C-alpha positions, -999 to +999 in steps of 0.1 A: -767-489-761-738-506-739-744-543-732-724-545-705-716-525-679-691-530-649-700-503-620-667-508-594-665-548-598-643-567-575-634-602-572-616-616-543-604-655-544-591-676-508-566-695-512-551-712-480-554-687-449-552-657-475-579-634-496-566-625-534-577-600-550-582-616-585-598-578-602-599-541-586-620-523-590-630-524-625-660-497-642-665-507-674-690-501-706-693-523-736-711-512-763-732-527-790-713-540-820-681-536-806-654-560-812-632-561-782-597-577-771-588-582-741-554-591-734-525-594-706-500-618-689-512-652-678-532-650-637-537-611-644-580-616-643-587-619-678-611-650-682-622-645-640-630-608-657-648-627-688-664-649-667-683-621-647-693-606-674-709-638-686-727-635-652-711-670-644-697-658-618-707-630-589-686-600-583-669-597-545-683-568-548-702-540-570-725-545-600-728-559-633-757-548-658-763-570-692-783-556-718-797-530-696-804-553-668-788-556-634-778-587-626-758-588-594-788-609-572-808-622-600-818-659-589-801-693-603-833-699-627-832-657-637-792-657-644-793-690-664-822-675-683-796-644-695-769-667-700-787-685-730-810-663-741-781-630-740-749-653-742-730-674-766-697-690-750-667-696-766-644-713-740-610-725-742-624-766-743-653-767-764-675-781-743-691-809-772-715-835-760-691-867-768-720-892-774-733-866-805-721-855-841-716-821-846-750-819-863-769-833-841-755-807-813-766-779-834-800-797-838-802-799-797-794-759-792-825-752-812-844-780-794-828-765-758-844-729-778-874-747-778-872-732-821-879-743-852-845-757-864-829-735-888-815-758-915-796-729-937-787-711-906-768-740-894-756-748-931-746-713-934-727-708-899-705-745-908-695-734-938-680-697-926-660-716-905-647-747-929-672-775-905-696-787-930-675-818-936-672-827-905-714-824-894-716-864-892-686-866-872-683-866-830-661-848-818-636-879-805-629-884-845-621-846-856-587-826-844-589-801-812-586-767-834-617-787-855-639-789-821-628-756-810-647-740-846-674-763-839-677-748-806-677-715-822-706-721-845-723-736-816-719-695-798-730-677-825-755-699-848-784-684-820-774-655-831-770-638-799-769-603-783-733-611-762-703-640-777-677-643-750-649-661-761-619-675-737-589-679-757-608-692-790-584-697-816-552-714-793-560-747-805-563-730-848-533-725-871-523-694-878-544-697-912-578-714-895-571-682-870-580-655-889-602-670-905-622-672-877-615-634-861-626-623-896-660-644-885-661-625-857-659-588-869-680-599-895-705-614-868-699-578-847-701-554-875-731-568-895-749-582-869-748-556-842-733-589-824-712-576-795-684-602-794-656-600-766-627-621-764-597-626-742-563-635-766-525-639-762-525-638-800-513-598-806-515-605-848-553-602-840-560-574-827-562-551-859-595-567-862-605-556-830-624-517-824-612-521-786-584-530-767-582-536-733-552-547-712-548-565-679-524-566-654-526-576-620-562-573-616-560-534-635-579-531-665-569-507-691-575-492-724-551-493-750-541-483-783-528-513-807-498-493-818-489-496-775-492-534-782-469-533-812-435-555-798-454-575-773 
């Protein structure tokens, strides 16, 4: 089953008097349970592609289906429901609420979903990401790497079908970066969760099922061996 399908998707932005084609015509299918990396130089269109996959912005042309549902013409409310129910986001900025402790942020996640707080599930996620000892800390009281791990935990805790991660290891040391990617790989394969990760860190690619390379708005699939030396 394809959980994300792009059909001839493009994205243009207006810069001054010029129109810039950030994403050239792209067609792609990503299956359930795949752990996919998107690589490429800065400004190549990786993050733009990720936001389109997450229904955070609309393509200029073409269509996108999420969980086999065409989302191209949905209302803002319907798109919001798709994002909230089907997708977990891990962005470059951790987007934590500054006046809530980490534990309270997890509680809020359940309140928004109108589900009973699952203490055991939260504990499991915190343990996996080594943030249990930070549960009663506020975001400003912990390091950038710890904030990012908390953001990853918030994306994982409700077990969405899709997780979109934009440079999730950027603020982590090497050891913690490997731990996070190992967690992603395990969740992908054991829970059949699709994880799509934009990354500059080619050391993490061996954990992924597929590698997509973006160059000048053009997306191609590449083999791990082709990335050696990048």
